C-alpha positions as CSV (number, residue, x, y, z in Angstrom):
1,M,58.4,3.1,40.2
2,I,54.8,1.9,40.3
3,K,54.3,-0.5,37.4
4,R,51.2,-2.3,38.6
5,G,49.7,-3.1,35.2
6,I,49.3,-6.6,34.2
7,G,52.3,-8.9,34.9
8,M,54.0,-10.8,32.1
9,L,51.6,-13.7,32.5
10,L,48.4,-11.7,32.0
11,A,50.1,-9.7,29.3
12,V,50.3,-12.9,27.3
13,V,46.7,-13.9,28.2
14,L,45.4,-10.6,26.7
15,L,47.1,-11.3,23.4
16,Y,44.8,-14.2,22.8
17,A,41.8,-13.3,20.6
18,P,38.6,-14.4,22.2
19,L,37.1,-17.4,20.3
20,P,33.6,-17.7,18.8
21,L,30.5,-17.2,20.8
22,R,28.5,-20.3,21.5
23,A,25.2,-19.0,22.9
24,A,22.6,-17.7,20.4
25,Q,22.4,-14.0,20.2
26,T,18.7,-13.1,20.8
27,L,19.3,-9.9,22.8
28,T,18.5,-6.5,21.4
29,I,20.2,-3.4,22.9
30,D,20.2,0.3,21.9
31,S,24.0,0.5,22.0
32,T,25.7,0.2,18.6
33,Y,28.5,-1.9,20.1
34,G,28.2,-4.6,22.7
35,Y,30.6,-7.1,24.1
36,A,30.9,-9.4,27.1
37,V,33.8,-11.8,27.9
38,D,34.9,-13.8,30.9
39,L,37.5,-11.7,32.8
40,H,40.1,-14.5,33.0
41,T,39.7,-16.5,29.9
42,L,38.2,-13.9,27.5
43,Q,35.6,-16.5,26.4
44,V,33.0,-14.5,24.4
45,L,29.6,-14.5,26.0
46,Y,27.9,-11.8,23.9
47,E,28.9,-9.6,21.0
48,K,27.5,-6.9,18.7
49,E,29.8,-5.2,16.2
50,S,32.7,-5.9,18.6
51,D,35.4,-5.6,15.9
52,Q,34.0,-2.4,14.3
53,R,36.0,0.8,14.8
54,M,34.3,3.2,17.3
55,Y,35.1,6.4,19.3
56,P,35.9,5.7,22.9
57,A,35.1,9.2,24.4
58,S,36.1,9.3,28.1
59,M,36.6,5.5,28.3
60,T,40.0,6.6,27.0
61,K,40.8,7.8,30.5
62,V,41.3,4.2,31.7
63,L,44.3,4.0,29.4
64,T,45.4,7.4,30.6
65,A,45.4,6.2,34.2
66,L,47.0,2.9,33.4
67,T,49.8,4.7,31.5
68,A,50.3,7.2,34.3
69,L,50.8,4.5,36.9
70,D,53.8,3.2,34.9
71,A,55.5,6.5,35.6
72,I,54.4,7.2,39.2
73,E,56.8,6.5,42.0
74,S,54.2,6.9,44.8
75,L,50.6,7.8,44.8
76,D,51.3,9.9,47.8
77,D,53.6,12.2,45.8
78,E,52.3,15.8,45.6
79,V,51.7,17.8,42.5
80,T,51.1,21.6,42.2
81,I,48.5,22.4,39.6
82,T,49.8,24.9,37.0
83,L,48.1,26.9,34.3
84,E,49.7,24.7,31.7
85,M,47.8,21.8,33.1
86,L,44.5,23.7,32.8
87,E,45.1,25.1,29.4
88,G,42.2,24.8,27.0
89,L,39.7,23.7,29.6
90,E,38.0,27.1,30.2
91,D,35.2,26.9,27.7
92,G,33.0,24.3,29.6
93,T,33.4,21.6,26.9
94,Y,35.2,19.3,29.2
95,T,34.2,17.5,32.4
96,L,36.5,18.7,35.3
97,A,37.4,17.3,38.7
98,G,37.7,20.9,39.9
99,F,41.4,21.4,40.6
100,L,42.6,25.0,40.7
101,N,45.8,26.7,39.6
102,G,48.3,26.6,42.5
103,E,46.5,23.8,44.4
104,V,48.7,21.1,45.8
105,V,47.2,17.6,45.3
106,T,48.5,14.0,45.4
107,M,48.9,11.6,42.5
108,R,46.1,9.6,44.1
109,D,43.8,12.6,43.9
110,L,44.6,12.9,40.2
111,L,43.9,9.2,39.7
112,Y,40.5,9.4,41.3
113,G,39.9,12.7,39.5
114,V,40.5,11.0,36.2
115,L,38.3,7.9,36.8
116,L,35.4,9.1,39.0
117,P,34.1,12.4,37.6
118,S,36.2,12.0,34.3
119,G,38.2,15.1,35.0
120,A,40.1,16.4,32.0
121,D,42.1,18.7,34.4
122,A,43.4,15.6,36.2
123,C,44.4,14.0,32.8
124,Q,46.4,17.0,31.7
125,A,48.0,17.2,35.2
126,F,49.2,13.7,34.7
127,A,50.5,14.5,31.2
128,V,52.4,17.6,32.2
129,S,53.8,16.4,35.5
130,L,54.8,12.9,34.4
131,F,55.6,13.1,30.7
132,G,56.2,16.8,30.2
133,S,53.4,17.3,27.7
134,E,50.1,15.8,26.5
135,E,51.8,14.8,23.2
136,A,54.5,12.8,25.0
137,M,51.9,11.0,27.2
138,V,49.8,10.2,24.1
139,E,52.8,8.5,22.6
140,A,53.2,6.4,25.7
141,M,49.5,5.6,25.7
142,N,49.7,4.2,22.2
143,A,52.8,2.2,23.1
144,K,50.9,0.8,26.1
145,A,47.9,-0.1,23.9
146,K,50.1,-1.9,21.5
147,A,51.7,-3.9,24.3
148,L,48.2,-5.0,25.5
149,G,47.4,-6.3,22.0
150,M,44.9,-3.5,21.1
151,E,45.5,-3.9,17.4
152,D,42.6,-1.7,16.2
153,S,43.2,1.3,18.4
154,H,44.8,4.7,18.1
155,F,44.7,7.7,20.5
156,T,45.4,11.4,19.9
157,N,44.6,12.9,23.3
158,T,44.4,11.9,27.0
159,V,40.8,12.9,27.6
160,G,38.8,11.2,24.9
161,M,37.9,14.3,23.0
162,H,36.5,13.4,19.5
163,D,39.0,13.1,16.7
164,E,38.7,11.0,13.6
165,D,42.1,9.4,14.4
166,H,41.1,8.7,18.0
167,Y,39.4,5.3,17.9
168,T,39.2,1.7,19.3
169,S,36.9,-1.3,19.2
170,A,34.8,-3.1,21.8
171,R,37.2,-6.1,21.6
172,D,40.2,-3.9,22.2
173,L,38.4,-2.2,25.2
174,A,38.0,-5.6,26.8
175,L,41.7,-6.1,26.6
176,L,42.3,-2.7,28.2
177,M,39.8,-3.4,31.0
178,A,41.3,-6.8,31.7
179,A,44.7,-5.1,32.2
180,A,43.2,-2.2,34.3
181,W,41.3,-4.6,36.5
182,D,44.4,-6.5,37.2
183,N,45.9,-3.3,38.6
184,E,44.9,-3.0,42.3
185,E,44.9,0.8,42.3
186,L,42.8,1.1,39.2
187,R,40.5,-1.7,40.3
188,T,39.9,0.1,43.6
189,A,39.4,3.5,42.0
190,M,37.0,2.2,39.3
191,S,34.9,0.5,42.0
192,T,34.8,3.5,44.3
193,R,31.5,5.4,44.3
194,E,32.7,8.5,46.2
195,Y,36.1,10.0,47.1
196,A,37.3,13.2,48.8
197,T,40.6,14.7,47.6
198,S,43.2,15.9,50.0
199,S,42.6,19.0,52.0
200,S,44.1,22.1,50.4
201,Y,44.2,25.9,50.7
202,Y,41.6,26.1,48.0
203,H,39.4,23.2,49.2
204,G,39.7,22.9,52.9
205,E,37.8,19.6,53.2
206,G,38.9,18.4,49.7
207,I,36.8,18.0,46.6
208,A,34.0,15.5,46.7
209,L,34.2,13.3,43.6
210,Y,31.4,11.0,42.5
211,N,31.7,8.1,40.2
212,S,29.9,8.7,36.9
213,W,28.7,5.1,36.4
214,D,27.0,5.1,39.8
215,Q,25.3,8.3,38.9
216,Q,24.2,7.0,35.5
217,L,22.7,3.8,37.2
218,S,20.6,6.2,39.3
219,I,19.5,8.1,36.2
220,A,18.5,4.8,34.5
221,G,16.5,3.9,37.6
222,I,18.6,0.7,38.2
223,D,18.8,-0.2,41.9
224,E,20.3,-3.7,41.8
225,A,23.2,-3.7,39.3
226,Y,25.7,-6.3,38.3
227,V,28.4,-3.6,37.9
228,L,31.5,-3.9,40.1
229,G,33.3,-1.0,38.5
230,G,34.3,0.7,35.2
231,K,34.3,3.9,33.3
232,T,31.7,5.8,31.3
233,G,32.1,8.1,28.3
234,Y,30.1,10.5,26.1
235,T,30.5,12.7,23.1
236,P,27.9,13.4,20.5
237,E,29.9,11.3,18.0
238,A,30.5,8.4,20.4
239,G,27.1,8.3,22.1
240,Y,26.8,7.1,25.7
241,C,29.3,4.5,26.6
242,F,30.4,2.2,29.5
243,F,32.9,-0.6,29.9
244,G,33.8,-2.3,33.1
245,V,33.6,-5.5,35.1
246,C,30.3,-7.1,36.3
247,E,29.6,-10.0,38.6
248,I,27.3,-12.7,37.2
249,Q,26.7,-15.9,39.2
250,G,29.8,-15.2,41.3
251,A,32.1,-14.8,38.2
252,E,33.6,-11.6,36.8
253,V,32.7,-10.6,33.3
254,I,33.9,-7.7,31.3
255,V,31.0,-5.9,29.6
256,V,31.2,-3.1,27.0
257,A,28.1,-1.1,25.8
258,A,28.9,1.8,23.6
259,G,27.2,4.1,21.2
260,A,23.9,4.3,23.0
261,S,21.7,7.0,21.4
262,S,21.0,10.4,22.9
263,D,17.3,9.4,22.9
264,A,18.2,6.7,25.5
265,G,19.5,9.4,27.8
266,A,22.6,9.4,30.0
267,G,21.6,6.1,31.5
268,G,21.2,4.4,28.2
269,S,24.5,2.5,28.2
270,M,23.9,1.4,31.8
271,S,20.5,0.0,30.8
272,D,22.2,-2.0,28.1
273,V,24.9,-3.2,30.4
274,T,22.2,-4.5,32.7
275,A,20.4,-6.1,29.8
276,I,23.6,-7.9,28.6
277,C,24.3,-9.2,32.2
278,S,20.7,-10.4,32.6
279,Y,20.8,-12.2,29.3
280,I,24.0,-14.0,30.2
281,D,22.6,-14.7,33.7
282,E,19.5,-16.3,32.2
283,Q,21.1,-18.2,29.3
284,M,24.5,-19.4,30.6
285,E,26.2,-20.8,33.7
286,P,29.9,-21.0,34.6
287,V,31.6,-24.4,35.1
288,E,34.8,-24.2,37.1
289,L,37.6,-26.2,35.6
290,A,40.6,-25.1,37.7
291,Q,41.3,-22.8,40.6
292,E,44.2,-20.3,40.5
293,Q,47.5,-22.0,41.0
294,D,46.1,-25.5,40.5
295,E,48.7,-27.9,39.0
296,L,47.8,-28.5,35.4
297,Y,50.8,-30.2,33.8
298,T,54.3,-31.4,34.6
299,L,56.7,-30.7,31.8
300,D,60.1,-32.5,31.5
301,L,62.3,-30.1,29.5
302,R,64.8,-31.4,27.0
303,H,68.4,-30.1,26.9
304,T,68.7,-29.9,30.7
305,F,68.9,-32.1,33.7
306,H,66.7,-29.7,35.6
307,E,63.8,-31.3,37.5
308,P,60.4,-31.2,35.6
309,L,58.5,-27.9,35.8
310,T,55.0,-27.7,37.3
311,L,52.7,-25.6,35.2
312,R,49.9,-24.0,37.2
313,A,46.6,-22.3,36.3
314,P,47.3,-18.5,36.0
315,S,43.8,-17.7,37.3
316,V,40.5,-19.4,38.0
317,I,39.5,-21.1,34.8
318,R,35.8,-21.3,33.9
319,A,33.8,-22.4,30.9
320,W,30.5,-20.8,30.4
321,V,27.9,-23.3,29.0
322,P,24.3,-22.9,27.9
323,K,21.8,-23.6,30.6
324,G,19.6,-26.6,30.1
325,E,21.9,-28.3,27.6
326,D,24.1,-31.3,28.1
327,A,27.3,-29.5,27.2
328,Q,30.6,-31.0,28.2
329,A,33.4,-28.6,29.3
330,D,37.0,-29.7,29.8
331,L,40.5,-28.4,29.9
332,R,43.1,-29.6,27.5
333,I,46.9,-28.9,27.6
334,T,48.9,-28.3,24.5
335,V,52.7,-28.1,24.9
336,E,54.4,-25.5,22.7
337,N,57.9,-25.5,24.0
338,D,59.7,-28.3,25.9
339,Q,63.3,-27.3,25.3
340,A,65.7,-25.4,27.5
341,P,66.8,-22.7,27.9
342,V,63.7,-20.9,29.1
343,T,63.2,-17.7,31.0
344,S,60.7,-17.3,33.8
345,G,57.4,-16.1,32.3
346,D,58.1,-17.7,28.9
347,Q,55.0,-19.5,27.5
348,L,55.6,-23.2,27.4
349,A,52.0,-24.5,26.9
350,S,48.4,-23.5,26.5
351,A,45.4,-24.4,28.7
352,E,42.5,-24.7,26.2
353,V,38.9,-24.5,27.3
354,W,36.7,-26.8,25.2
355,I,33.0,-27.1,25.2
356,D,32.0,-30.3,23.3
357,D,34.0,-30.0,20.1
358,A,34.6,-26.3,20.2
359,R,37.6,-24.5,21.6
360,V,36.2,-21.4,23.3
361,A,39.3,-19.9,25.2
362,S,43.0,-20.4,25.6
363,L,45.3,-19.3,28.4
364,P,49.1,-19.5,28.4
365,L,51.0,-21.6,30.9
366,T,54.4,-20.1,31.6
367,A,57.7,-21.2,33.0
368,P,57.7,-20.6,36.9
369,V,61.5,-20.3,36.9
370,S,64.4,-19.8,34.4
371,V,66.2,-22.9,33.3
372,D,69.5,-23.0,31.4
373,S,70.4,-25.6,29.0
374,D,73.2,-28.1,29.8
375,G,75.8,-29.0,27.2
376,F,76.0,-32.7,28.0
377,A,72.2,-32.9,28.1
378,V,72.1,-31.3,24.7
379,V,74.5,-34.0,23.4
380,L,72.5,-36.8,24.9
381,D,69.2,-35.5,23.6
382,T,70.7,-35.0,20.1
383,V,72.1,-38.5,20.1
384,R,68.9,-39.9,21.3
385,A,67.0,-38.0,18.6
386,I,69.2,-39.4,15.9
387,V,69.8,-42.9,17.3
388,W,66.3,-43.6,18.4
389,P,64.5,-43.7,15.0
390,Y,67.5,-45.3,13.3
391,G,68.1,-47.6,16.2
392,V,64.5,-48.9,16.0
393,A,65.0,-49.4,12.3
394,L,68.2,-51.3,12.8
395,V,66.7,-53.5,15.5
396,I,63.8,-54.3,13.2
397,A,66.1,-55.0,10.3
398,A,68.4,-57.1,12.4
399,G,65.4,-59.0,13.8
400,S,64.0,-59.6,10.3
401,G,67.5,-60.7,9.0
402,Y,67.9,-63.1,11.9
403,G,64.4,-64.5,11.2
404,I,65.2,-65.0,7.5
405,Y,68.5,-66.6,8.4
406,T,66.9,-69.0,10.9
407,L,64.1,-70.0,8.4
408,G,66.8,-70.5,5.7
409,R,68.7,-72.9,7.9
410,K,65.6,-74.8,8.9
411,W,64.7,-75.2,5.3
412,K,68.1,-76.5,4.3
413,Q,68.0,-79.0,7.2
414,K,64.6,-80.1,6.1
415,T,65.4,-80.6,2.5
416,G,68.7,-82.3,3.4
417,S,66.9,-84.8,5.5
418,A,64.5,-85.4,2.7
419,R,67.3,-86.6,0.4
């Protein structure tokens, strides 16, 4: 089965809450919620109401797609569109990809139908074909969100239709986007501006699908954009929304802009995304501390005779520092588990990004292999742990006693000679 979401390593990375913003917030945006973090470290670069509960609208569909990929065996597998998959979509309320009853499409077609034009028909086709019903898929989506560390999120449908109990936060959306961007299929789809579905009886040359974020950039009159890919959303309650990945000074940054007013128009959130990226571009610069797979630490495990483990950087590690300031960025390693047994992927240490006296990000360093404990090594380490402190004390006591004894003899010899 295709399970191309984040691996165990990045799953742990995403559970780290981003640490406090260092740069002064002087940017004003129309969006109610704004958030920007480094893709790999989650260092916070900009935030506005990032922890407040909000409605995600069609940004939900990134979680829909990510959850679907866990259940898909092959994206080339075919699906026949049924009336059940199209139920409730007739009134024009929903955005549709345009699939018709009886049409045979591929799972890849559905994936692009979900992410480019934001097709509710593609979402429901995923739900029925992979999970049996929308209710069952929503349950899987909530489980997926929990696994990603999205602690202030709950979903009631696959399409993002407004519901009081369908909510998230900008911070949680950053966790979702980090996971989605780590998935090659989702990253490619979210970055694609135009896609044609498979040829079918109903659509001889396929359906031309256009990415909504690219269209909204055009509406906003933005020619040169930082955006690499992402997903838009809109309902009257949620406002205009976008979250995705942008490139700033050669580094990838997750940006969320949600709750842009209707007065700002369909391109409002994209204008705010550009403003956030420009702000970061002007105010900050990334300092590279490690390349992916760089050796960061050698850990000699206790309770085993296994050779020391080499802990490597899980990704490129950067620290964003304010421009024009003499800020010092460095990487510090904190060991959290140095005892066997360990399983491959277990967190053993943390690589902490520090700027001057502030810790701004933390990434887990995990075991590259599984290591069993050794009974004899356990005994030796236990004896060493017991004997070492007491042994030192005994040596000191013995040395002190011998010194006192020697001084006593010398004193007796001296006083005896005096007589």
